[in-house]
PQR file with spaces between the fields and no chain letter, atoms N, CA, C, O and H, PARSE charges and radii, in Angstrom:
ATOM       1  N    MET     1      -3.925   -2.826   17.996 -0.4000 1.5000
ATOM       2  CA   MET     1      -4.493   -2.117   16.866 -0.0000 2.0000
ATOM       3  C    MET     1      -5.594   -2.986   16.266  0.5500 1.7000
ATOM       4  O    MET     1      -5.365   -4.151   15.940 -0.5500 1.4000
ATOM       5  N    GLY     2      -6.773   -2.424   16.125 -0.4000 1.5000
ATOM       6  CA   GLY     2      -7.908   -3.142   15.565 -0.0000 2.0000
ATOM       7  C    GLY     2      -8.032   -2.945   14.064  0.5500 1.7000
ATOM       8  O    GLY     2      -7.382   -2.069   13.493 -0.5500 1.4000
ATOM       9  H    GLY     2      -6.959   -1.478   16.389  0.4000 1.0000
ATOM      10  N    LEU     3      -8.853   -3.745   13.432 -0.4000 1.5000
ATOM      11  CA   LEU     3      -9.029   -3.673   11.983 -0.0000 2.0000
ATOM      12  C    LEU     3      -9.593   -2.340   11.508  0.5500 1.7000
ATOM      13  O    LEU     3      -9.370   -1.956   10.360 -0.5500 1.4000
ATOM      14  H    LEU     3      -9.381   -4.456   13.896  0.4000 1.0000
ATOM      15  N    ASP     4     -10.315   -1.629   12.362 -0.4000 1.5000
ATOM      16  CA   ASP     4     -10.931   -0.384   11.943 -0.0000 2.0000
ATOM      17  C    ASP     4     -10.208    0.860   12.464  0.5500 1.7000
ATOM      18  O    ASP     4     -10.715    1.976   12.349 -0.5500 1.4000
ATOM      19  H    ASP     4     -10.496   -1.941   13.295  0.4000 1.0000
ATOM      20  N    ASP     5      -9.028    0.657   13.033 -0.4000 1.5000
ATOM      21  CA   ASP     5      -8.198    1.791   13.449 -0.0000 2.0000
ATOM      22  C    ASP     5      -7.431    2.315   12.246  0.5500 1.7000
ATOM      23  O    ASP     5      -7.073    1.542   11.357 -0.5500 1.4000
ATOM      24  H    ASP     5      -8.616   -0.250   13.126  0.4000 1.0000
ATOM      25  N    PRO     6      -7.172    3.618   12.203 -0.5600 1.5000
ATOM      26  CA   PRO     6      -6.406    4.163   11.075  0.2800 2.0000
ATOM      27  C    PRO     6      -4.963    3.666   11.104  0.5500 1.7000
ATOM      28  O    PRO     6      -4.353    3.559   12.168 -0.5500 1.4000
ATOM      29  N    VAL     7      -4.428    3.368    9.929 -0.4000 1.5000
ATOM      30  CA   VAL     7      -3.058    2.867    9.851 -0.0000 2.0000
ATOM      31  C    VAL     7      -2.039    3.954   10.174  0.5500 1.7000
ATOM      32  O    VAL     7      -0.861    3.653   10.366 -0.5500 1.4000
ATOM      33  H    VAL     7      -4.923    3.455    9.064  0.4000 1.0000
ATOM      34  N    SER     8      -2.465    5.191   10.237 -0.4000 1.5000
ATOM      35  CA   SER     8      -1.547    6.278   10.590 -0.0000 2.0000
ATOM      36  C    SER     8      -0.985    6.095   11.998  0.5500 1.7000
ATOM      37  O    SER     8       0.025    6.706   12.347 -0.5500 1.4000
ATOM      38  H    SER     8      -3.422    5.436   10.081  0.4000 1.0000
ATOM      39  N    ARG     9      -1.629    5.264   12.801 -0.4000 1.5000
ATOM      40  CA   ARG     9      -1.093    4.973   14.133 -0.0000 2.0000
ATOM      41  C    ARG     9       0.247    4.262   14.038  0.5500 1.7000
ATOM      42  O    ARG     9       1.096    4.430   14.913 -0.5500 1.4000
ATOM      43  H    ARG     9      -2.450    4.768   12.518  0.4000 1.0000
ATOM      44  N    ARG    10       0.450    3.475   12.995 -0.4000 1.5000
ATOM      45  CA   ARG    10       1.716    2.762   12.789 -0.0000 2.0000
ATOM      46  C    ARG    10       2.550    3.362   11.658  0.5500 1.7000
ATOM      47  O    ARG    10       3.778    3.279   11.671 -0.5500 1.4000
ATOM      48  H    ARG    10      -0.240    3.339   12.284  0.4000 1.0000
ATOM      49  N    LEU    11       1.874    3.962   10.688 -0.4000 1.5000
ATOM      50  CA   LEU    11       2.546    4.561    9.528 -0.0000 2.0000
ATOM      51  C    LEU    11       2.124    6.027    9.423  0.5500 1.7000
ATOM      52  O    LEU    11       1.298    6.370    8.577 -0.5500 1.4000
ATOM      53  H    LEU    11       0.876    4.029   10.678  0.4000 1.0000
ATOM      54  N    PRO    12       2.679    6.892   10.271 -0.5600 1.5000
ATOM      55  CA   PRO    12       2.204    8.281   10.314  0.2800 2.0000
ATOM      56  C    PRO    12       2.431    9.057    9.023  0.5500 1.7000
ATOM      57  O    PRO    12       1.746   10.052    8.786 -0.5500 1.4000
ATOM      58  N    ASP    13       3.367    8.634    8.183 -0.4000 1.5000
ATOM      59  CA   ASP    13       3.653    9.361    6.948 -0.0000 2.0000
ATOM      60  C    ASP    13       2.901    8.820    5.732  0.5500 1.7000
ATOM      61  O    ASP    13       3.062    9.341    4.628 -0.5500 1.4000
ATOM      62  H    ASP    13       3.924    7.826    8.375  0.4000 1.0000
ATOM      63  N    LEU    14       2.094    7.795    5.916 -0.4000 1.5000
ATOM      64  CA   LEU    14       1.353    7.223    4.797 -0.0000 2.0000
ATOM      65  C    LEU    14       0.289    8.209    4.331  0.5500 1.7000
ATOM      66  O    LEU    14      -0.542    8.647    5.127 -0.5500 1.4000
ATOM      67  H    LEU    14       1.963    7.372    6.813  0.4000 1.0000
ATOM      68  N    PRO    15       0.308    8.561    3.046 -0.5600 1.5000
ATOM      69  CA   PRO    15      -0.730    9.462    2.546  0.2800 2.0000
ATOM      70  C    PRO    15      -2.132    8.894    2.820  0.5500 1.7000
ATOM      71  O    PRO    15      -2.395    7.722    2.549 -0.5500 1.4000
ATOM      72  N    ARG    16      -2.998    9.708    3.343 -0.4000 1.5000
ATOM      73  CA   ARG    16      -4.384    9.360    3.688 -0.0000 2.0000
ATOM      74  C    ARG    16      -4.447    8.271    4.760  0.5500 1.7000
ATOM      75  O    ARG    16      -5.492    7.649    4.954 -0.5500 1.4000
ATOM      76  H    ARG    16      -2.784   10.659    3.563  0.4000 1.0000
ATOM      77  N    GLY    17      -3.337    8.041    5.451 -0.4000 1.5000
ATOM      78  CA   GLY    17      -3.281    7.010    6.475 -0.0000 2.0000
ATOM      79  C    GLY    17      -4.248    7.223    7.617  0.5500 1.7000
ATOM      80  O    GLY    17      -4.616    6.274    8.310 -0.5500 1.4000
ATOM      81  H    GLY    17      -2.488    8.546    5.293  0.4000 1.0000
ATOM      82  N    ASP    18      -4.664    8.467    7.820 -0.4000 1.5000
ATOM      83  CA   ASP    18      -5.644    8.741    8.870 -0.0000 2.0000
ATOM      84  C    ASP    18      -7.036    8.275    8.477  0.5500 1.7000
ATOM      85  O    ASP    18      -7.927    8.195    9.323 -0.5500 1.4000
ATOM      86  H    ASP    18      -4.366    9.237    7.258  0.4000 1.0000
ATOM      87  N    ARG    19      -7.231    7.961    7.180 -0.4000 1.5000
ATOM      88  CA   ARG    19      -8.539    7.512    6.698 -0.0000 2.0000
ATOM      89  C    ARG    19      -8.517    6.077    6.180  0.5500 1.7000
ATOM      90  O    ARG    19      -9.554    5.548    5.779 -0.5500 1.4000
ATOM      91  H    ARG    19      -6.507    8.026    6.494  0.4000 1.0000
ATOM      92  N    ILE    20      -7.345    5.444    6.185 -0.4000 1.5000
ATOM      93  CA   ILE    20      -7.206    4.066    5.713 -0.0000 2.0000
ATOM      94  C    ILE    20      -7.072    3.151    6.924  0.5500 1.7000
ATOM      95  O    ILE    20      -6.316    3.446    7.850 -0.5500 1.4000
ATOM      96  H    ILE    20      -6.503    5.874    6.510  0.4000 1.0000
ATOM      97  N    THR    21      -7.800    2.049    6.918 -0.4000 1.5000
ATOM      98  CA   THR    21      -7.754    1.089    8.023 -0.0000 2.0000
ATOM      99  C    THR    21      -7.130   -0.231    7.553  0.5500 1.7000
ATOM     100  O    THR    21      -6.981   -0.471    6.355 -0.5500 1.4000
ATOM     101  H    THR    21      -8.414    1.809    6.166  0.4000 1.0000
ATOM     102  N    LEU    22      -6.774   -1.068    8.512 -0.4000 1.5000
ATOM     103  CA   LEU    22      -6.280   -2.395    8.158 -0.0000 2.0000
ATOM     104  C    LEU    22      -7.332   -3.187    7.388  0.5500 1.7000
ATOM     105  O    LEU    22      -7.013   -3.941    6.469 -0.5500 1.4000
ATOM     106  H    LEU    22      -6.894   -0.873    9.485  0.4000 1.0000
ATOM     107  N    ARG    23      -8.586   -3.005    7.778 -0.4000 1.5000
ATOM     108  CA   ARG    23      -9.674   -3.707    7.073 -0.0000 2.0000
ATOM     109  C    ARG    23      -9.695   -3.294    5.599  0.5500 1.7000
ATOM     110  O    ARG    23      -9.875   -4.134    4.718 -0.5500 1.4000
ATOM     111  H    ARG    23      -8.845   -2.393    8.525  0.4000 1.0000
ATOM     112  N    MET    24      -9.512   -2.007    5.337 -0.4000 1.5000
ATOM     113  CA   MET    24      -9.512   -1.512    3.959 -0.0000 2.0000
ATOM     114  C    MET    24      -8.322   -2.072    3.179  0.5500 1.7000
ATOM     115  O    MET    24      -8.453   -2.406    2.001 -0.5500 1.4000
ATOM     116  H    MET    24      -9.366   -1.324    6.053  0.4000 1.0000
ATOM     117  N    LEU    25      -7.167   -2.173    3.830 -0.4000 1.5000
ATOM     118  CA   LEU    25      -6.008   -2.760    3.164 -0.0000 2.0000
ATOM     119  C    LEU    25      -6.271   -4.234    2.854  0.5500 1.7000
ATOM     120  O    LEU    25      -5.937   -4.721    1.774 -0.5500 1.4000
ATOM     121  H    LEU    25      -7.061   -1.902    4.786  0.4000 1.0000
ATOM     122  N    GLY    26      -6.870   -4.931    3.806 -0.4000 1.5000
ATOM     123  CA   GLY    26      -7.140   -6.354    3.639 -0.0000 2.0000
ATOM     124  C    GLY    26      -8.143   -6.667    2.551  0.5500 1.7000
ATOM     125  O    GLY    26      -8.015   -7.677    1.859 -0.5500 1.4000
ATOM     126  H    GLY    26      -7.142   -4.536    4.683  0.4000 1.0000
ATOM     127  N    ASP    27      -9.148   -5.808    2.392 -0.4000 1.5000
ATOM     128  CA   ASP    27     -10.147   -6.095    1.360 -0.0000 2.0000
ATOM     129  C    ASP    27      -9.965   -5.225    0.110  0.5500 1.7000
ATOM     130  O    ASP    27     -10.868   -5.110   -0.718 -0.5500 1.4000
ATOM     131  H    ASP    27      -9.252   -4.988    2.954  0.4000 1.0000
ATOM     132  N    SER    28      -8.787   -4.621   -0.008 -0.4000 1.5000
ATOM     133  CA   SER    28      -8.394   -3.849   -1.202 -0.0000 2.0000
ATOM     134  C    SER    28      -9.335   -2.696   -1.521  0.5500 1.7000
ATOM     135  O    SER    28      -9.634   -2.441   -2.687 -0.5500 1.4000
ATOM     136  H    SER    28      -8.053   -4.715    0.665  0.4000 1.0000
ATOM     137  N    THR    29      -9.805   -1.999   -0.487 -0.4000 1.5000
ATOM     138  CA   THR    29     -10.667   -0.845   -0.716 -0.0000 2.0000
ATOM     139  C    THR    29     -10.011    0.457   -0.261  0.5500 1.7000
ATOM     140  O    THR    29     -10.689    1.476   -0.129 -0.5500 1.4000
ATOM     141  H    THR    29      -9.563   -2.206    0.461  0.4000 1.0000
ATOM     142  N    SER    30      -8.705    0.434   -0.022 -0.4000 1.5000
ATOM     143  CA   SER    30      -8.012    1.633    0.448 -0.0000 2.0000
ATOM     144  C    SER    30      -7.730    2.620   -0.673  0.5500 1.7000
ATOM     145  O    SER    30      -7.470    3.795   -0.412 -0.5500 1.4000
ATOM     146  H    SER    30      -8.154   -0.394   -0.130  0.4000 1.0000
ATOM     147  N    GLY    31      -7.777    2.160   -1.909 -0.4000 1.5000
ATOM     148  CA   GLY    31      -7.443    3.020   -3.041 -0.0000 2.0000
ATOM     149  C    GLY    31      -5.959    3.017   -3.363  0.5500 1.7000
ATOM     150  O    GLY    31      -5.546    3.583   -4.375 -0.5500 1.4000
ATOM     151  H    GLY    31      -7.987    1.206   -2.121  0.4000 1.0000
ATOM     152  N    LEU    32      -5.143    2.381   -2.510 -0.4000 1.5000
ATOM     153  CA   LEU    32      -3.717    2.319   -2.791 -0.0000 2.0000
ATOM     154  C    LEU    32      -3.447    1.362   -3.947  0.5500 1.7000
ATOM     155  O    LEU    32      -4.173    0.393   -4.170 -0.5500 1.4000
ATOM     156  H    LEU    32      -5.479    1.921   -1.688  0.4000 1.0000
ATOM     157  N    HIS    33      -2.386    1.669   -4.666 -0.4000 1.5000
ATOM     158  CA   HIS    33      -1.968    0.863   -5.814 -0.0000 2.0000
ATOM     159  C    HIS    33      -1.493   -0.505   -5.322  0.5500 1.7000
ATOM     160  O    HIS    33      -0.796   -0.589   -4.311 -0.5500 1.4000
ATOM     161  H    HIS    33      -1.796    2.456   -4.485  0.4000 1.0000
ATOM     162  N    ASP    34      -1.856   -1.554   -6.012 -0.4000 1.5000
ATOM     163  CA   ASP    34      -1.436   -2.911   -5.663 -0.0000 2.0000
ATOM     164  C    ASP    34      -0.053   -3.167   -6.252  0.5500 1.7000
ATOM     165  O    ASP    34       0.100   -3.233   -7.472 -0.5500 1.4000
ATOM     166  H    ASP    34      -2.422   -1.486   -6.834  0.4000 1.0000
ATOM     167  N    HIS    35       0.946   -3.310   -5.400 -0.4000 1.5000
ATOM     168  CA   HIS    35       2.319   -3.481   -5.898 -0.0000 2.0000
ATOM     169  C    HIS    35       2.477   -4.736   -6.749  0.5500 1.7000
ATOM     170  O    HIS    35       3.350   -4.782   -7.615 -0.5500 1.4000
ATOM     171  H    HIS    35       0.822   -3.256   -4.409  0.4000 1.0000
ATOM     172  N    VAL    36       1.660   -5.744   -6.524 -0.4000 1.5000
ATOM     173  CA   VAL    36       1.779   -7.001   -7.276 -0.0000 2.0000
ATOM     174  C    VAL    36       1.412   -6.810   -8.748  0.5500 1.7000
ATOM     175  O    VAL    36       1.856   -7.583   -9.596 -0.5500 1.4000
ATOM     176  H    VAL    36       0.950   -5.707   -5.820  0.4000 1.0000
ATOM     177  N    THR    37       0.619   -5.803   -9.060 -0.4000 1.5000
ATOM     178  CA   THR    37       0.245   -5.555  -10.449 -0.0000 2.0000
ATOM     179  C    THR    37       1.082   -4.445  -11.084  0.5500 1.7000
ATOM     180  O    THR    37       0.863   -4.093  -12.243 -0.5500 1.4000
ATOM     181  H    THR    37       0.258   -5.174   -8.371  0.4000 1.0000
ATOM     182  N    ASP    38       2.023   -3.900  -10.348 -0.4000 1.5000
ATOM     183  CA   ASP    38       2.872   -2.820  -10.857 -0.0000 2.0000
ATOM     184  C    ASP    38       3.901   -3.401  -11.835  0.5500 1.7000
ATOM     185  O    ASP    38       4.660   -4.295  -11.459 -0.5500 1.4000
ATOM     186  H    ASP    38       2.201   -4.186   -9.406  0.4000 1.0000
ATOM     187  N    PRO    39       3.943   -2.913  -13.084 -0.5600 1.5000
ATOM     188  CA   PRO    39       4.858   -3.483  -14.083  0.2800 2.0000
ATOM     189  C    PRO    39       6.328   -3.426  -13.656  0.5500 1.7000
ATOM     190  O    PRO    39       7.069   -4.378  -13.899 -0.5500 1.4000
ATOM     191  N    ALA    40       6.756   -2.348  -13.035 -0.4000 1.5000
ATOM     192  CA   ALA    40       8.158   -2.240  -12.610 -0.0000 2.0000
ATOM     193  C    ALA    40       8.464   -3.257  -11.512  0.5500 1.7000
ATOM     194  O    ALA    40       9.540   -3.854  -11.499 -0.5500 1.4000
ATOM     195  H    ALA    40       6.153   -1.574  -12.838  0.4000 1.0000
ATOM     196  N    PHE    41       7.517   -3.454  -10.590 -0.4000 1.5000
ATOM     197  CA   PHE    41       7.711   -4.452   -9.540 -0.0000 2.0000
ATOM     198  C    PHE    41       7.806   -5.849  -10.147  0.5500 1.7000
ATOM     199  O    PHE    41       8.693   -6.625   -9.792 -0.5500 1.4000
ATOM     200  H    PHE    41       6.643   -2.969  -10.600  0.4000 1.0000
ATOM     201  N    VAL    42       6.899   -6.166  -11.055 -0.4000 1.5000
ATOM     202  CA   VAL    42       6.880   -7.497  -11.680 -0.0000 2.0000
ATOM     203  C    VAL    42       8.184   -7.738  -12.445  0.5500 1.7000
ATOM     204  O    VAL    42       8.746   -8.832  -12.391 -0.5500 1.4000
ATOM     205  H    VAL    42       6.178   -5.536  -11.344  0.4000 1.0000
ATOM     206  N    GLU    43       8.655   -6.724  -13.149 -0.4000 1.5000
ATOM     207  CA   GLU    43       9.913   -6.864  -13.891 -0.0000 2.0000
ATOM     208  C    GLU    43      11.075   -7.162  -12.941  0.5500 1.7000
ATOM     209  O    GLU    43      11.890   -8.046  -13.206 -0.5500 1.4000
ATOM     210  H    GLU    43       8.199   -5.836  -13.193  0.4000 1.0000
ATOM     211  N    GLN    44      11.142   -6.425  -11.842 -0.4000 1.5000
ATOM     212  CA   GLN    44      12.212   -6.656  -10.870 -0.0000 2.0000
ATOM     213  C    GLN    44      12.054   -8.014  -10.179  0.5500 1.7000
ATOM     214  O    GLN    44      13.041   -8.678   -9.862 -0.5500 1.4000
ATOM     215  H    GLN    44      10.479   -5.707  -11.627  0.4000 1.0000
ATOM     216  N    LEU    45      10.825   -8.408   -9.955 -0.4000 1.5000
ATOM     217  CA   LEU    45      10.571   -9.703   -9.332 -0.0000 2.0000
ATOM     218  C    LEU    45      11.059  -10.849  -10.213  0.5500 1.7000
ATOM     219  O    LEU    45      11.688  -11.790   -9.729 -0.5500 1.4000
ATOM     220  H    LEU    45      10.023   -7.869  -10.213  0.4000 1.0000
ATOM     221  N    TYR    46      10.765  -10.761  -11.508 -0.4000 1.5000
ATOM     222  CA   TYR    46      11.230  -11.804  -12.426 -0.0000 2.0000
ATOM     223  C    TYR    46      12.745  -11.785  -12.573  0.5500 1.7000
ATOM     224  O    TYR    46      13.362  -12.837  -12.743 -0.5500 1.4000
ATOM     225  H    TYR    46      10.254   -9.997  -11.901  0.4000 1.0000
ATOM     226  N    ALA    47      13.352  -10.602  -12.509 -0.4000 1.5000
ATOM     227  CA   ALA    47      14.801  -10.493  -12.627 -0.0000 2.0000
ATOM     228  C    ALA    47      15.504  -11.107  -11.417  0.5500 1.7000
ATOM     229  O    ALA    47      16.573  -11.702  -11.551 -0.5500 1.4000
ATOM     230  H    ALA    47      12.851   -9.747  -12.371  0.4000 1.0000
ATOM     231  N    ASP    48      14.903  -10.960  -10.241 -0.4000 1.5000
ATOM     232  CA   ASP    48      15.502  -11.489   -9.015 -0.0000 2.0000
ATOM     233  C    ASP    48      14.385  -11.916   -8.065  0.5500 1.7000
ATOM     234  O    ASP    48      14.011  -11.163   -7.166 -0.5500 1.4000
ATOM     235  H    ASP    48      14.034  -10.476  -10.132  0.4000 1.0000
ATOM     236  N    PRO    49      13.849  -13.126   -8.263 -0.5600 1.5000
ATOM     237  CA   PRO    49      12.704  -13.555   -7.453  0.2800 2.0000
ATOM     238  C    PRO    49      13.015  -13.734   -5.969  0.5500 1.7000
ATOM     239  O    PRO    49      12.093  -13.837   -5.159 -0.5500 1.4000
ATOM     240  N    PHE    50      14.272  -13.771   -5.604 -0.4000 1.5000
ATOM     241  CA   PHE    50      14.625  -13.955   -4.195 -0.0000 2.0000
ATOM     242  C    PHE    50      15.053  -12.654   -3.518  0.5500 1.7000
ATOM     243  O    PHE    50      15.506  -12.660   -2.373 -0.5500 1.4000
ATOM     244  H    PHE    50      15.021  -13.687   -6.262  0.4000 1.0000
ATOM     245  N    ARG    51      14.906  -11.544   -4.233 -0.4000 1.5000
ATOM     246  CA   ARG    51      15.253  -10.247   -3.652 -0.0000 2.0000
ATOM     247  C    ARG    51      14.356   -9.975   -2.449  0.5500 1.7000
ATOM     248  O    ARG    51      13.136  -10.106   -2.550 -0.5500 1.4000
ATOM     249  H    ARG    51      14.538  -11.539   -5.163  0.4000 1.0000
ATOM     250  N    PRO    52      14.936   -9.601   -1.327 -0.5600 1.5000
ATOM     251  CA   PRO    52      14.086   -9.227   -0.187  0.2800 2.0000
ATOM     252  C    PRO    52      13.587   -7.793   -0.359  0.5500 1.7000
ATOM     253  O    PRO    52      14.376   -6.877   -0.591 -0.5500 1.4000
ATOM     254  N    TRP    53      12.291   -7.610   -0.247 -0.4000 1.5000
ATOM     255  CA   TRP    53      11.684   -6.278   -0.343 -0.0000 2.0000
ATOM     256  C    TRP    53      11.434   -5.767    1.069  0.5500 1.7000
ATOM     257  O    TRP    53      10.949   -6.502    1.929 -0.5500 1.4000
ATOM     258  H    TRP    53      11.649   -8.354   -0.059  0.4000 1.0000
ATOM     259  N    THR    54      11.763   -4.527    1.294 -0.4000 1.5000
ATOM     260  CA   THR    54      11.523   -3.941    2.612 -0.0000 2.0000
ATOM     261  C    THR    54      10.125   -3.344    2.648  0.5500 1.7000
ATOM     262  O    THR    54       9.591   -2.969    1.604 -0.5500 1.4000
ATOM     263  H    THR    54      12.157   -3.930    0.596  0.4000 1.0000
ATOM     264  N    PRO    55       9.528   -3.249    3.813 -0.5600 1.5000
ATOM     265  CA   PRO    55       8.216   -2.599    3.899  0.2800 2.0000
ATOM     266  C    PRO    55       8.214   -1.182    3.312  0.5500 1.7000
ATOM     267  O    PRO    55       7.270   -0.833    2.604 -0.5500 1.4000
ATOM     268  N    PRO    56       9.232   -0.350    3.577 -0.5600 1.5000
ATOM     269  CA   PRO    56       9.212    0.985    2.954  0.2800 2.0000
ATOM     270  C    PRO    56       9.238    0.946    1.419  0.5500 1.7000
ATOM     271  O    PRO    56       8.636    1.803    0.773 -0.5500 1.4000
ATOM     272  N    GLU    57       9.927   -0.035    0.835 -0.4000 1.5000
ATOM     273  CA   GLU    57       9.930   -0.154   -0.630 -0.0000 2.0000
ATOM     274  C    GLU    57       8.527   -0.475   -1.146  0.5500 1.7000
ATOM     275  O    GLU    57       8.068    0.122   -2.119 -0.5500 1.4000
ATOM     276  H    GLU    57      10.416   -0.731    1.361  0.4000 1.0000
ATOM     277  N    LEU    58       7.853   -1.416   -0.496 -0.4000 1.5000
ATOM     278  CA   LEU    58       6.507   -1.805   -0.937 -0.0000 2.0000
ATOM     279  C    LEU    58       5.504   -0.677   -0.723  0.5500 1.7000
ATOM     280  O    LEU    58       4.632   -0.459   -1.565 -0.5500 1.4000
ATOM     281  H    LEU    58       8.226   -1.901    0.295  0.4000 1.0000
ATOM     282  N    VAL    59       5.616    0.031    0.377 -0.4000 1.5000
ATOM     283  CA   VAL    59       4.739    1.184    0.615 -0.0000 2.0000
ATOM     284  C    VAL    59       5.002    2.249   -0.450  0.5500 1.7000
ATOM     285  O    VAL    59       4.068    2.887   -0.935 -0.5500 1.4000
ATOM     286  H    VAL    59       6.325   -0.146    1.060  0.4000 1.0000
ATOM     287  N    GLY    60       6.262    2.438   -0.810 -0.4000 1.5000
ATOM     288  CA   GLY    60       6.608    3.405   -1.853 -0.0000 2.0000
ATOM     289  C    GLY    60       5.977    3.074   -3.188  0.5500 1.7000
ATOM     290  O    GLY    60       5.511    3.967   -3.896 -0.5500 1.4000
ATOM     291  H    GLY    60       7.020    1.920   -0.416  0.4000 1.0000
ATOM     292  N    ILE    61       5.956    1.792   -3.541 -0.4000 1.5000
ATOM     293  CA   ILE    61       5.314    1.374   -4.791 -0.0000 2.0000
ATOM     294  C    ILE    61       3.813    1.617   -4.720  0.5500 1.7000
ATOM     295  O    ILE    61       3.209    2.068   -5.693 -0.5500 1.4000
ATOM     296  H    ILE    61       6.334    1.067   -2.966  0.4000 1.0000
ATOM     297  N    ALA    62       3.209    1.322   -3.575 -0.4000 1.5000
ATOM     298  CA   ALA    62       1.757    1.467   -3.417 -0.0000 2.0000
ATOM     299  C    ALA    62       1.316    2.923   -3.414  0.5500 1.7000
ATOM     300  O    ALA    62       0.187    3.227   -3.798 -0.5500 1.4000
ATOM     301  H    ALA    62       3.700    0.956   -2.784  0.4000 1.0000
ATOM     302  N    THR    63       2.194    3.826   -2.985 -0.4000 1.5000
ATOM     303  CA   THR    63       1.786    5.229   -2.868 -0.0000 2.0000
ATOM     304  C    THR    63       2.316    6.109   -3.990  0.5500 1.7000
ATOM     305  O    THR    63       1.965    7.287   -4.056 -0.5500 1.4000
ATOM     306  H    THR    63       3.112    3.579   -2.674  0.4000 1.0000
ATOM     307  N    ALA    64       3.154    5.573   -4.877 -0.4000 1.5000
ATOM     308  CA   ALA    64       3.723    6.385   -5.957 -0.0000 2.0000
ATOM     309  C    ALA    64       2.660    6.890   -6.941  0.5500 1.7000
ATOM     310  O    ALA    64       2.630    8.087   -7.228 -0.5500 1.4000
ATOM     311  H    ALA    64       3.439    4.616   -4.824  0.4000 1.0000
ATOM     312  N    PRO    65       1.796    6.030   -7.462 -0.5600 1.5000
ATOM     313  CA   PRO    65       0.756    6.539   -8.374  0.2800 2.0000
ATOM     314  C    PRO    65      -0.391    7.182   -7.600  0.5500 1.7000
ATOM     315  O    PRO    65      -0.512    7.033   -6.385 -0.5500 1.4000
ATOM     316  N    ALA    66      -1.214    7.891   -8.335 -0.4000 1.5000
ATOM     317  CA   ALA    66      -2.410    8.480   -7.714 -0.0000 2.0000
ATOM     318  C    ALA    66      -3.294    7.354   -7.183  0.5500 1.7000
ATOM     319  O    ALA    66      -3.274    6.247   -7.720 -0.5500 1.4000
ATOM     320  H    ALA    66      -1.116    8.012   -9.323  0.4000 1.0000
ATOM     321  N    PRO    67      -4.068    7.626   -6.133 -0.5600 1.5000
ATOM     322  CA   PRO    67      -4.976    6.589   -5.608  0.2800 2.0000
ATOM     323  C    PRO    67      -5.922    6.086   -6.705  0.5500 1.7000
ATOM     324  O    PRO    67      -6.300    6.820   -7.618 -0.5500 1.4000
ATOM     325  N    ASN    68      -6.282    4.820   -6.579 -0.4000 1.5000
ATOM     326  CA   ASN    68      -7.190    4.201   -7.562 -0.0000 2.0000
ATOM     327  C    ASN    68      -8.596    4.781   -7.496  0.5500 1.7000
ATOM     328  O    ASN    68      -9.307    4.803   -8.500 -0.5500 1.4000
ATOM     329  H    ASN    68      -5.975    4.224   -5.838  0.4000 1.0000
ATOM     330  N    HIS    69      -8.998    5.248   -6.329 -0.4000 1.5000
ATOM     331  CA   HIS    69     -10.310    5.862   -6.171 -0.0000 2.0000
ATOM     332  C    HIS    69     -10.277    6.725   -4.918  0.5500 1.7000
ATOM     333  O    HIS    69      -9.454    6.504   -4.030 -0.5500 1.4000
ATOM     334  H    HIS    69      -8.420    5.231   -5.512  0.4000 1.0000
ATOM     335  N    PRO    70     -11.169    7.706   -4.844 -0.5600 1.5000
ATOM     336  CA   PRO    70     -11.199    8.563   -3.665  0.2800 2.0000
ATOM     337  C    PRO    70     -11.797    7.811   -2.467  0.5500 1.7000
ATOM     338  O    PRO    70     -12.601    6.892   -2.627 -0.5500 1.4000
ATOM     339  N    LEU    71     -11.387    8.222   -1.285 -0.4000 1.5000
ATOM     340  CA   LEU    71     -11.977    7.661   -0.076 -0.0000 2.0000
ATOM     341  C    LEU    71     -13.188    8.487    0.313  0.5500 1.7000
ATOM     342  O    LEU    71     -13.223    9.699    0.102 -0.5500 1.4000
ATOM     343  H    LEU    71     -10.735    8.968   -1.155  0.4000 1.0000
ATOM     344  N    ASN    72     -14.159    7.834    0.869 -0.4000 1.5000
ATOM     345  CA   ASN    72     -15.309    8.574    1.394 -0.0000 2.0000
ATOM     346  C    ASN    72     -14.878    9.283    2.662  0.5500 1.7000
ATOM     347  O    ASN    72     -14.091    8.737    3.435 -0.5500 1.4000
ATOM     348  H    ASN    72     -14.131    6.849    1.040  0.4000 1.0000
ATOM     349  N    PRO    73     -15.378   10.490    2.892 -0.5600 1.5000
ATOM     350  CA   PRO    73     -14.981   11.211    4.114  0.2800 2.0000
ATOM     351  C    PRO    73     -15.357   10.494    5.370  0.5500 1.7000
ATOM     352  O    PRO    73     -15.085   10.984    6.466 -0.5500 1.4000
């Protein structure tokens, strides 16, 4: 999988995954919410800093709010 391939190849259920690439995730231009700045995530992190987070949990946090900005077609 290359940096410019759609992430839907690995995450078929990710909203807009057919238009989001690894490069976009890496440079924070995908429009997805950053879980590290999510108040609920931060609260849980401080409550249990050693809690293991699963990839589906982190994807859920990133996709729960509306996208930060629209993607170009």
